[in-house]
Backbone and ligand atoms as CSV (ligand in chain L), in Angstrom:
chain,resi,resn,atom,element,x,y,z
A,1,MET,N,N,-8.966,14.216,2.115
A,1,MET,CA,C,-9.326,13.577,1.054
A,1,MET,C,C,-10.468,12.351,1.440
A,2,THR,N,N,-11.598,12.435,0.821
A,2,THR,CA,C,-12.358,11.197,1.195
A,2,THR,C,C,-11.860,9.998,0.640
A,3,GLU,N,N,-11.922,8.891,1.534
A,3,GLU,CA,C,-11.406,7.636,1.290
A,3,GLU,C,C,-11.957,6.870,0.283
A,4,ARG,N,N,-11.347,6.248,-0.761
A,4,ARG,CA,C,-11.899,5.526,-1.759
A,4,ARG,C,C,-12.243,4.128,-1.179
A,5,ARG,N,N,-13.012,3.924,-0.155
A,5,ARG,CA,C,-13.461,2.626,0.299
A,5,ARG,C,C,-14.961,2.465,0.554
A,6,LEU,N,N,-15.716,1.285,0.192
A,6,LEU,CA,C,-16.880,0.964,0.367
A,6,LEU,C,C,-17.076,-0.167,1.552
A,7,LEU,N,N,-18.214,-0.067,2.189
A,7,LEU,CA,C,-18.324,-1.035,3.228
A,7,LEU,C,C,-19.473,-1.783,2.715
A,8,LEU,N,N,-19.349,-3.184,2.664
A,8,LEU,CA,C,-20.210,-4.288,2.232
A,8,LEU,C,C,-20.468,-4.993,3.522
A,9,LEU,N,N,-22.096,-4.957,3.796
A,9,LEU,CA,C,-22.350,-5.450,5.292
A,9,LEU,C,C,-23.667,-6.467,4.807
A,10,ASN,N,N,-23.533,-7.730,5.356
A,10,ASN,CA,C,-24.473,-8.764,5.230
A,10,ASN,C,C,-24.888,-9.384,6.677
A,11,GLY,N,N,-26.395,-9.205,6.793
A,11,GLY,CA,C,-26.661,-9.576,8.185
A,11,GLY,C,C,-26.983,-11.048,8.265
A,12,PRO,N,N,-27.672,-11.234,9.225
A,12,PRO,CA,C,-27.911,-12.809,9.679
A,12,PRO,C,C,-28.251,-13.777,8.636
A,13,ASN,N,N,-27.719,-14.890,8.825
A,13,ASN,CA,C,-27.928,-16.072,8.107
A,13,ASN,C,C,-27.344,-16.043,6.706
A,14,LEU,N,N,-26.803,-14.834,6.149
A,14,LEU,CA,C,-26.585,-14.627,4.924
A,14,LEU,C,C,-25.003,-15.517,4.585
A,15,ASN,N,N,-24.238,-15.732,5.660
A,15,ASN,CA,C,-23.216,-16.775,5.654
A,15,ASN,C,C,-23.598,-18.095,4.970
A,16,LEU,N,N,-25.098,-18.573,5.080
A,16,LEU,CA,C,-25.372,-19.687,4.662
A,16,LEU,C,C,-25.709,-19.404,3.067
A,17,LEU,N,N,-25.652,-18.497,2.349
A,17,LEU,CA,C,-25.921,-18.311,0.974
A,17,LEU,C,C,-25.293,-19.488,0.134
A,18,GLY,N,N,-26.033,-19.774,-0.853
A,18,GLY,CA,C,-25.571,-20.876,-1.548
A,18,GLY,C,C,-26.448,-22.279,-1.213
A,19,SER,N,N,-26.596,-22.458,0.111
A,19,SER,CA,C,-27.299,-23.635,0.405
A,19,SER,C,C,-28.666,-23.251,1.154
A,20,ARG,N,N,-28.763,-22.134,1.635
A,20,ARG,CA,C,-29.999,-21.635,2.151
A,20,ARG,C,C,-31.062,-21.428,1.195
A,21,GLU,N,N,-32.145,-21.992,1.229
A,21,GLU,CA,C,-33.356,-21.740,0.620
A,21,GLU,C,C,-32.965,-21.196,-0.894
A,22,PRO,N,N,-32.306,-21.875,-1.681
A,22,PRO,CA,C,-31.568,-21.514,-2.950
A,22,PRO,C,C,-32.681,-20.958,-3.919
A,23,GLU,N,N,-33.912,-21.670,-3.704
A,23,GLU,CA,C,-34.884,-21.263,-4.808
A,23,GLU,C,C,-35.451,-19.596,-4.475
A,24,ILE,N,N,-35.052,-19.299,-3.276
A,24,ILE,CA,C,-35.418,-17.748,-2.765
A,24,ILE,C,C,-34.036,-16.891,-2.919
A,25,TYR,N,N,-33.103,-17.504,-2.532
A,25,TYR,CA,C,-31.901,-16.690,-2.312
A,25,TYR,C,C,-30.832,-16.812,-3.443
A,26,GLY,N,N,-31.070,-18.030,-4.429
A,26,GLY,CA,C,-30.013,-18.369,-5.405
A,26,GLY,C,C,-28.982,-19.353,-4.857
A,27,SER,N,N,-28.026,-19.409,-5.947
A,27,SER,CA,C,-27.054,-20.590,-5.315
A,27,SER,C,C,-25.559,-19.954,-5.295
A,28,THR,N,N,-25.533,-18.555,-5.411
A,28,THR,CA,C,-24.442,-17.893,-5.187
A,28,THR,C,C,-23.924,-18.094,-3.757
A,29,THR,N,N,-22.714,-17.998,-3.435
A,29,THR,CA,C,-22.258,-17.891,-1.922
A,29,THR,C,C,-21.947,-16.499,-1.667
A,30,LEU,N,N,-21.899,-16.351,-0.322
A,30,LEU,CA,C,-21.469,-15.125,0.176
A,30,LEU,C,C,-19.963,-14.641,-0.326
A,31,ALA,N,N,-19.110,-15.958,-0.549
A,31,ALA,CA,C,-17.795,-15.581,-0.723
A,31,ALA,C,C,-17.851,-15.126,-2.133
A,32,GLN,N,N,-18.515,-15.656,-3.118
A,32,GLN,CA,C,-18.739,-15.118,-4.334
A,32,GLN,C,C,-19.096,-13.825,-4.612
A,33,ILE,N,N,-20.225,-13.480,-3.592
A,33,ILE,CA,C,-20.935,-12.071,-3.666
A,33,ILE,C,C,-19.636,-11.072,-3.505
A,34,GLU,N,N,-18.868,-11.506,-2.218
A,34,GLU,CA,C,-17.797,-10.540,-1.786
A,34,GLU,C,C,-16.917,-10.309,-2.853
A,35,GLU,N,N,-16.415,-11.487,-3.399
A,35,GLU,CA,C,-15.360,-11.258,-4.556
A,35,GLU,C,C,-15.799,-10.527,-5.678
A,36,ASN,N,N,-17.224,-10.812,-6.032
A,36,ASN,CA,C,-17.485,-10.099,-7.235
A,36,ASN,C,C,-17.838,-8.430,-6.781
A,37,THR,N,N,-18.437,-8.315,-5.655
A,37,THR,CA,C,-18.430,-6.915,-5.336
A,37,THR,C,C,-17.357,-6.212,-5.313
A,38,ARG,N,N,-16.306,-6.856,-4.688
A,38,ARG,CA,C,-15.013,-6.334,-4.643
A,38,ARG,C,C,-14.301,-6.020,-6.011
A,39,SER,N,N,-14.445,-6.748,-6.944
A,39,SER,CA,C,-14.042,-6.463,-8.216
A,39,SER,C,C,-14.588,-5.622,-9.040
A,40,VAL,N,N,-15.850,-5.422,-8.729
A,40,VAL,CA,C,-16.781,-4.069,-9.520
A,40,VAL,C,C,-16.127,-2.829,-8.780
A,41,ALA,N,N,-16.075,-2.936,-7.402
A,41,ALA,CA,C,-15.506,-1.707,-6.785
A,41,ALA,C,C,-14.213,-1.073,-7.224
A,42,VAL,N,N,-13.277,-2.243,-7.572
A,42,VAL,CA,C,-12.084,-2.030,-8.002
A,42,VAL,C,C,-12.009,-1.234,-9.161
A,43,GLU,N,N,-12.828,-1.668,-10.049
A,43,GLU,CA,C,-13.018,-1.261,-11.361
A,43,GLU,C,C,-13.383,0.484,-11.457
A,44,PHE,N,N,-13.980,0.782,-10.262
A,44,PHE,CA,C,-14.361,2.223,-10.046
A,44,PHE,C,C,-13.387,2.797,-9.236
A,45,GLY,N,N,-12.199,2.155,-8.716
A,45,GLY,CA,C,-11.183,2.869,-7.961
A,45,GLY,C,C,-11.536,2.765,-6.446
A,46,PHE,N,N,-12.583,1.681,-6.064
A,46,PHE,CA,C,-12.769,1.674,-4.771
A,46,PHE,C,C,-12.042,0.461,-4.061
A,47,ASP,N,N,-11.758,0.471,-3.051
A,47,ASP,CA,C,-11.387,-0.552,-2.124
A,47,ASP,C,C,-12.759,-1.126,-1.429
A,48,LEU,N,N,-12.853,-2.103,-1.088
A,48,LEU,CA,C,-13.914,-2.894,-0.306
A,48,LEU,C,C,-13.625,-3.533,1.157
A,49,ARG,N,N,-14.435,-3.114,2.201
A,49,ARG,CA,C,-14.305,-3.871,3.304
A,49,ARG,C,C,-15.594,-4.706,3.447
A,50,ALA,N,N,-15.395,-5.856,3.461
A,50,ALA,CA,C,-16.541,-6.692,3.695
A,50,ALA,C,C,-16.679,-7.404,4.879
A,51,LEU,N,N,-18.001,-7.340,5.390
A,51,LEU,CA,C,-18.296,-8.071,6.927
A,51,LEU,C,C,-19.916,-8.778,6.604
A,52,GLN,N,N,-19.819,-9.831,7.498
A,52,GLN,CA,C,-20.960,-10.427,7.472
A,52,GLN,C,C,-21.113,-10.730,8.914
A,53,SER,N,N,-22.361,-10.611,9.739
A,53,SER,CA,C,-22.433,-10.945,11.008
A,53,SER,C,C,-23.957,-11.205,11.164
A,54,ASN,N,N,-24.088,-12.167,12.214
A,54,ASN,CA,C,-25.166,-12.657,12.765
A,54,ASN,C,C,-25.872,-11.911,13.879
A,55,HIS,N,N,-24.915,-10.891,14.459
A,55,HIS,CA,C,-25.281,-10.094,15.387
A,55,HIS,C,C,-25.377,-8.655,15.146
A,56,GLU,N,N,-26.529,-8.281,15.712
A,56,GLU,CA,C,-26.864,-6.732,15.321
A,56,GLU,C,C,-26.079,-5.771,15.808
A,57,GLY,N,N,-25.476,-6.001,17.131
A,57,GLY,CA,C,-24.535,-5.061,17.616
A,57,GLY,C,C,-23.140,-4.813,16.891
A,58,GLU,N,N,-22.707,-6.116,16.320
A,58,GLU,CA,C,-21.611,-6.196,15.565
A,58,GLU,C,C,-21.807,-5.136,14.024
A,59,LEU,N,N,-22.866,-5.346,13.711
A,59,LEU,CA,C,-23.365,-4.520,12.300
A,59,LEU,C,C,-23.395,-3.201,12.661
A,60,VAL,N,N,-23.949,-2.670,13.734
A,60,VAL,CA,C,-23.977,-1.358,14.164
A,60,VAL,C,C,-22.613,-0.782,14.540
A,61,ASP,N,N,-21.754,-1.669,15.205
A,61,ASP,CA,C,-20.390,-0.955,15.278
A,61,ASP,C,C,-19.735,-1.018,14.077
A,62,ALA,N,N,-19.839,-1.743,13.024
A,62,ALA,CA,C,-19.231,-1.634,11.518
A,62,ALA,C,C,-19.752,-0.473,10.955
A,63,ILE,N,N,-21.048,-0.066,11.144
A,63,ILE,CA,C,-21.591,1.211,10.503
A,63,ILE,C,C,-21.125,2.203,11.053
A,64,GLN,N,N,-20.828,2.365,12.206
A,64,GLN,CA,C,-20.312,3.465,13.149
A,64,GLN,C,C,-18.742,3.664,12.629
A,65,ALA,N,N,-18.186,2.569,12.414
A,65,ALA,CA,C,-16.698,2.603,12.207
A,65,ALA,C,C,-16.504,3.333,10.801
A,66,ALA,N,N,-17.628,3.100,9.922
A,66,ALA,CA,C,-17.530,3.441,8.325
A,66,ALA,C,C,-17.325,4.886,8.306
A,67,ARG,N,N,-17.770,5.586,9.310
A,67,ARG,CA,C,-17.866,7.198,9.298
A,67,ARG,C,C,-16.511,7.502,9.035
A,68,ALA,N,N,-15.482,6.979,9.780
A,68,ALA,CA,C,-13.992,7.445,9.682
A,68,ALA,C,C,-13.504,7.097,8.304
A,69,ASP,N,N,-13.691,6.167,7.735
A,69,ASP,CA,C,-12.761,5.747,6.624
A,69,ASP,C,C,-13.640,5.009,5.368
A,70,CYS,N,N,-14.909,5.359,5.189
A,70,CYS,CA,C,-15.505,4.825,4.026
A,70,CYS,C,C,-16.250,5.791,3.473
A,71,ALA,N,N,-16.714,5.714,2.215
A,71,ALA,CA,C,-17.391,6.644,1.315
A,71,ALA,C,C,-18.811,6.183,1.181
A,72,GLY,N,N,-19.191,5.093,1.460
A,72,GLY,CA,C,-20.490,4.651,1.144
A,72,GLY,C,C,-20.670,3.285,1.717
A,73,ILE,N,N,-22.022,2.752,1.829
A,73,ILE,CA,C,-22.342,1.664,2.576
A,73,ILE,C,C,-23.267,0.765,1.552
A,74,ILE,N,N,-23.084,-0.307,1.376
A,74,ILE,CA,C,-24.143,-1.352,0.696
A,74,ILE,C,C,-24.490,-2.431,1.820
A,75,LEU,N,N,-25.637,-2.499,2.075
A,75,LEU,CA,C,-26.055,-3.162,3.168
A,75,LEU,C,C,-27.317,-4.129,3.120
A,76,ASN,N,N,-27.070,-5.388,3.188
A,76,ASN,CA,C,-28.319,-6.308,3.124
A,76,ASN,C,C,-28.522,-6.636,4.721
A,77,PRO,N,N,-29.425,-6.065,5.392
A,77,PRO,CA,C,-29.697,-6.138,6.814
A,77,PRO,C,C,-30.506,-7.470,7.034
A,78,ALA,N,N,-30.758,-8.335,5.926
A,78,ALA,CA,C,-31.513,-9.695,6.287
A,78,ALA,C,C,-32.616,-9.288,6.896
A,79,ALA,N,N,-32.940,-10.385,7.986
A,79,ALA,CA,C,-34.088,-10.176,9.030
A,79,ALA,C,C,-34.160,-9.036,9.512
A,80,TYR,N,N,-32.951,-8.443,10.064
A,80,TYR,CA,C,-32.876,-7.192,10.871
A,80,TYR,C,C,-33.575,-6.070,10.078
A,81,THR,N,N,-33.683,-6.188,8.954
A,81,THR,CA,C,-34.405,-5.188,7.900
A,81,THR,C,C,-35.803,-4.790,8.658
A,82,HIS,N,N,-36.444,-5.978,9.065
A,82,HIS,CA,C,-37.809,-5.834,9.413
A,82,HIS,C,C,-37.970,-5.441,10.881
A,83,THR,N,N,-36.773,-5.451,11.825
A,83,THR,CA,C,-36.890,-5.413,13.236
A,83,THR,C,C,-35.926,-4.385,13.885
A,84,SER,N,N,-34.884,-3.874,13.243
A,84,SER,CA,C,-33.889,-3.032,13.831
A,84,SER,C,C,-33.872,-1.662,13.796
A,85,VAL,N,N,-34.298,-1.001,14.753
A,85,VAL,CA,C,-34.230,0.349,14.971
A,85,VAL,C,C,-32.766,0.749,15.230
A,86,ALA,N,N,-32.045,-0.001,15.658
A,86,ALA,CA,C,-30.557,0.255,16.199
A,86,ALA,C,C,-29.875,0.494,14.762
A,87,ILE,N,N,-30.035,-0.455,13.739
A,87,ILE,CA,C,-29.278,-0.243,12.379
A,87,ILE,C,C,-29.956,1.014,11.885
A,88,ARG,N,N,-31.074,1.154,11.826
A,88,ARG,CA,C,-31.478,2.563,11.220
A,88,ARG,C,C,-30.910,3.652,11.702
A,89,ASP,N,N,-31.041,3.457,13.011
A,89,ASP,CA,C,-30.197,5.099,13.666
A,89,ASP,C,C,-28.809,4.973,13.552
A,90,ALA,N,N,-27.950,3.848,13.455
A,90,ALA,CA,C,-26.540,3.846,13.026
A,90,ALA,C,C,-26.420,4.453,11.575
A,91,LEU,N,N,-27.187,4.109,10.659
A,91,LEU,CA,C,-27.179,4.522,9.383
A,91,LEU,C,C,-27.409,6.111,9.105
A,92,ALA,N,N,-28.404,6.428,9.929
A,92,ALA,CA,C,-28.855,7.828,9.934
A,92,ALA,C,C,-27.679,8.732,10.603
A,93,GLY,N,N,-27.040,7.983,11.531
A,93,GLY,CA,C,-25.984,8.859,12.086
A,93,GLY,C,C,-24.682,8.802,11.352
A,94,VAL,N,N,-24.437,7.955,10.538
A,94,VAL,CA,C,-23.072,8.251,9.892
A,94,VAL,C,C,-23.031,9.382,8.573
A,95,GLU,N,N,-24.330,9.448,8.018
A,95,GLU,CA,C,-24.500,10.377,6.950
A,95,GLU,C,C,-23.513,9.967,5.901
A,96,LEU,N,N,-23.590,8.545,5.297
A,96,LEU,CA,C,-22.995,8.306,4.221
A,96,LEU,C,C,-24.053,7.983,3.453
A,97,PRO,N,N,-23.704,7.885,2.055
A,97,PRO,CA,C,-24.799,7.313,1.199
A,97,PRO,C,C,-24.931,5.662,1.231
A,98,VAL,N,N,-26.082,5.162,1.572
A,98,VAL,CA,C,-26.268,4.035,1.803
A,98,VAL,C,C,-27.353,3.354,0.726
A,99,VAL,N,N,-27.028,2.089,0.183
A,99,VAL,CA,C,-27.826,1.325,-0.613
A,99,VAL,C,C,-28.225,0.008,0.125
A,100,GLU,N,N,-29.654,-0.085,0.397
A,100,GLU,CA,C,-30.117,-1.487,0.876
A,100,GLU,C,C,-30.229,-2.370,-0.162
A,101,VAL,N,N,-29.854,-3.676,-0.055
A,101,VAL,CA,C,-29.940,-4.630,-0.774
A,101,VAL,C,C,-30.614,-5.866,-0.458
A,102,HIS,N,N,-31.499,-6.480,-1.202
A,102,HIS,CA,C,-32.182,-7.702,-0.950
A,102,HIS,C,C,-32.034,-8.620,-2.254
A,103,LEU,N,N,-31.641,-9.927,-1.919
A,103,LEU,CA,C,-31.483,-10.812,-2.978
A,103,LEU,C,C,-33.107,-11.240,-3.413
A,104,SER,N,N,-33.849,-11.215,-2.703
A,104,SER,CA,C,-35.399,-11.709,-2.899
A,104,SER,C,C,-36.149,-10.416,-3.242
A,105,ASN,N,N,-37.184,-10.479,-3.978
A,105,ASN,CA,C,-38.003,-9.548,-4.159
A,105,ASN,C,C,-39.001,-9.443,-2.895
A,106,VAL,N,N,-38.590,-8.769,-1.846
A,106,VAL,CA,C,-39.395,-8.675,-0.510
A,106,VAL,C,C,-40.812,-8.245,-0.810
A,107,ALA,N,N,-41.083,-7.244,-1.519
A,107,ALA,CA,C,-42.483,-6.915,-1.882
A,107,ALA,C,C,-43.384,-7.934,-2.285
A,108,ARG,N,N,-42.917,-9.027,-2.594
A,108,ARG,CA,C,-43.948,-10.200,-3.101
A,108,ARG,C,C,-43.847,-11.169,-2.158
A,109,ARG,N,N,-43.199,-11.058,-1.060
A,109,ARG,CA,C,-43.301,-12.171,0.053
A,109,ARG,C,C,-44.287,-12.038,0.989
A,110,GLU,N,N,-43.862,-12.702,2.243
A,110,GLU,CA,C,-44.626,-12.356,3.697
A,110,GLU,C,C,-44.966,-11.080,3.950
A,111,GLU,N,N,-46.140,-10.926,4.573
A,111,GLU,CA,C,-46.592,-9.739,5.126
A,111,GLU,C,C,-45.443,-9.006,6.102
A,112,PHE,N,N,-44.801,-9.831,6.958
A,112,PHE,CA,C,-43.933,-9.562,7.747
A,112,PHE,C,C,-42.546,-8.843,7.247
A,113,ARG,N,N,-42.296,-9.280,5.967
A,113,ARG,CA,C,-41.262,-8.735,5.208
A,113,ARG,C,C,-41.767,-7.387,4.358
A,114,GLN,N,N,-42.833,-6.838,4.603
A,114,GLN,CA,C,-43.190,-5.491,3.848
A,114,GLN,C,C,-42.731,-4.326,4.514
A,115,HIS,N,N,-42.586,-4.420,5.912
A,115,HIS,CA,C,-41.827,-3.123,6.402
A,115,HIS,C,C,-40.421,-3.270,6.584
A,116,SER,N,N,-39.761,-2.123,6.126
A,116,SER,CA,C,-37.987,-2.045,6.230
A,116,SER,C,C,-37.884,-0.693,7.048
A,117,TYR,N,N,-37.224,-1.046,8.405
A,117,TYR,CA,C,-36.679,-0.025,9.276
A,117,TYR,C,C,-35.576,0.788,8.515
A,118,VAL,N,N,-34.908,0.205,7.481
A,118,VAL,CA,C,-33.730,0.778,6.869
A,118,VAL,C,C,-34.060,1.640,5.629
A,119,SER,N,N,-35.100,1.232,4.835
A,119,SER,CA,C,-35.538,2.257,3.698
A,119,SER,C,C,-35.639,3.591,3.913
A,120,GLY,N,N,-36.084,3.993,5.020
A,120,GLY,CA,C,-36.225,5.249,5.278
A,120,GLY,C,C,-35.056,6.295,5.441
A,121,VAL,N,N,-33.980,5.353,5.691
A,121,VAL,CA,C,-32.454,6.074,5.762
A,121,VAL,C,C,-31.618,5.896,4.619
A,122,ALA,N,N,-32.030,4.772,3.609
A,122,ALA,CA,C,-31.487,4.517,2.622
A,122,ALA,C,C,-31.473,5.487,1.161
A,123,ASP,N,N,-30.419,5.571,0.494
A,123,ASP,CA,C,-30.497,6.616,-0.678
A,123,ASP,C,C,-31.188,5.661,-1.746
A,124,ALA,N,N,-31.002,4.398,-1.870
A,124,ALA,CA,C,-31.404,3.362,-3.119
A,124,ALA,C,C,-31.861,2.078,-2.338
A,125,VAL,N,N,-32.785,1.496,-2.962
A,125,VAL,CA,C,-33.147,0.274,-2.478
A,125,VAL,C,C,-33.160,-0.753,-3.686
A,126,ILE,N,N,-32.604,-1.921,-3.574
A,126,ILE,CA,C,-32.592,-2.832,-4.610
A,126,ILE,C,C,-33.213,-4.076,-4.052
A,127,ALA,N,N,-34.272,-4.640,-4.958
A,127,ALA,CA,C,-34.562,-6.073,-4.237
A,127,ALA,C,C,-35.041,-6.924,-5.321
A,128,GLY,N,N,-34.672,-8.032,-5.490
A,128,GLY,CA,C,-35.214,-9.188,-6.312
A,128,GLY,C,C,-34.188,-9.268,-7.658
A,129,ALA,N,N,-33.154,-8.619,-7.481
A,129,ALA,CA,C,-32.110,-8.959,-8.652
A,129,ALA,C,C,-31.148,-9.940,-8.155
A,130,GLY,N,N,-31.260,-10.543,-7.233
A,130,GLY,CA,C,-30.593,-11.603,-6.634
A,130,GLY,C,C,-28.990,-11.135,-6.492
A,131,ALA,N,N,-27.968,-12.002,-6.575
A,131,ALA,CA,C,-26.600,-11.338,-6.496
A,131,ALA,C,C,-26.036,-10.224,-7.197
A,132,LEU,N,N,-26.829,-10.046,-8.491
A,132,LEU,CA,C,-26.500,-8.781,-9.194
A,132,LEU,C,C,-26.750,-7.643,-8.438
A,133,GLY,N,N,-27.812,-7.520,-7.567
A,133,GLY,CA,C,-28.127,-6.348,-6.742
A,133,GLY,C,C,-26.901,-5.570,-6.323
A,134,TYR,N,N,-25.989,-6.435,-5.788
A,134,TYR,CA,C,-24.801,-5.950,-5.039
A,134,TYR,C,C,-23.714,-5.240,-6.202
A,135,GLU,N,N,-23.975,-5.737,-7.397
A,135,GLU,CA,C,-22.991,-4.951,-8.317
A,135,GLU,C,C,-23.770,-3.513,-8.652
A,136,PHE,N,N,-24.959,-3.640,-8.797
A,136,PHE,CA,C,-25.844,-2.501,-9.108
A,136,PHE,C,C,-25.633,-1.466,-8.013
A,137,ALA,N,N,-25.522,-1.779,-6.854
A,137,ALA,CA,C,-25.224,-0.957,-5.744
A,137,ALA,C,C,-23.849,-0.261,-5.720
A,138,VAL,N,N,-22.833,-1.120,-6.236
A,138,VAL,CA,C,-21.399,-0.470,-6.491
A,138,VAL,C,C,-21.614,0.810,-7.541
A,139,ARG,N,N,-22.419,0.268,-8.693
A,139,ARG,CA,C,-22.356,1.098,-9.664
A,139,ARG,C,C,-23.111,2.386,-9.257
A,140,TYR,N,N,-24.088,2.246,-8.470
A,140,TYR,CA,C,-24.767,3.499,-7.899
A,140,TYR,C,C,-23.989,4.528,-7.210
A,141,LEU,N,N,-23.325,3.756,-6.313
A,141,LEU,CA,C,-22.629,4.562,-5.207
A,141,LEU,C,C,-21.418,5.192,-6.069
A,142,ALA,N,N,-20.755,4.479,-7.062
A,142,ALA,CA,C,-19.627,5.184,-7.913
A,142,ALA,C,C,-20.239,6.279,-8.653
A,143,ASP,N,N,-21.130,6.235,-8.978
A,143,ASP,CA,C,-21.865,7.329,-9.842
A,143,ASP,C,C,-22.279,8.604,-8.809
A,144,ARG,N,N,-22.471,8.326,-7.834
A,144,ARG,CA,C,-23.056,9.224,-6.781
A,144,ARG,C,C,-22.094,9.964,-5.967
A,145,ILE,N,N,-20.938,9.053,-5.705
A,145,ILE,CA,C,-19.798,9.722,-4.955
A,145,ILE,C,C,-18.724,10.366,-5.949
A,146,GLY,N,N,-18.892,9.916,-7.189
A,146,GLY,CA,C,-17.952,10.458,-8.162
A,146,GLY,C,C,-16.489,10.232,-8.015
A,147,SER,N,N,-15.706,11.025,-8.852
A,147,SER,CA,C,-14.254,10.835,-8.672
A,147,SER,C,C,-13.568,11.882,-7.755
L,1,DQA,C1,C,-33.363,-10.822,2.651
L,1,DQA,C2,C,-34.810,-10.653,2.854
L,1,DQA,C3,C,-35.079,-10.819,4.161
L,1,DQA,O1,O,-36.508,-10.485,4.377
L,1,DQA,C4,C,-34.813,-12.111,4.890
L,1,DQA,O2,O,-34.869,-12.060,6.389
L,1,DQA,C5,C,-33.184,-12.321,4.564
L,1,DQA,C6,C,-32.761,-11.924,3.193
L,1,DQA,C7,C,-32.881,-10.861,1.182
L,1,DQA,O3,O,-31.801,-10.804,0.805
L,1,DQA,O4,O,-33.690,-11.181,0.267
L,1,DQA,O5,O,-32.354,-13.017,5.390
L,1,DQA,O6,O,-32.755,-9.545,3.126
């Protein structure tokens, strides 16, 4: 039987949410995002494993591990969105449904944020909805994975 568990991954500098450029990223802390995402996941009968890391390899390890015991991945790769072939390859390799989330609407920001290595292997991309984006991601995965 497939495990009813989702992986929530947040990349570099997202540990500073709440105090980091709140005019761009909002005032919700990472702890609040993780708690809210978990409670929405539970509503749909999912358990949630949450991890934030400032290190690319650690994110790759978590994605690889998800293959064994998760049914889907919610990922805000943060700055690695725009640089990481390793994260893209890891996501392609696990063959799980993936939602890429960005708090800010990257499409209306700087030029260097206009390319995502992750979007090409994501099933859905949510940007600009702030912390709500994570909740939308759970709803999408619950619908996609079914019961
Ligand atoms: C971000 C957008 C990225 O460009 C940036 O590097 C981040 C956060 C977002 O959530 O809006 O760290 O992923």
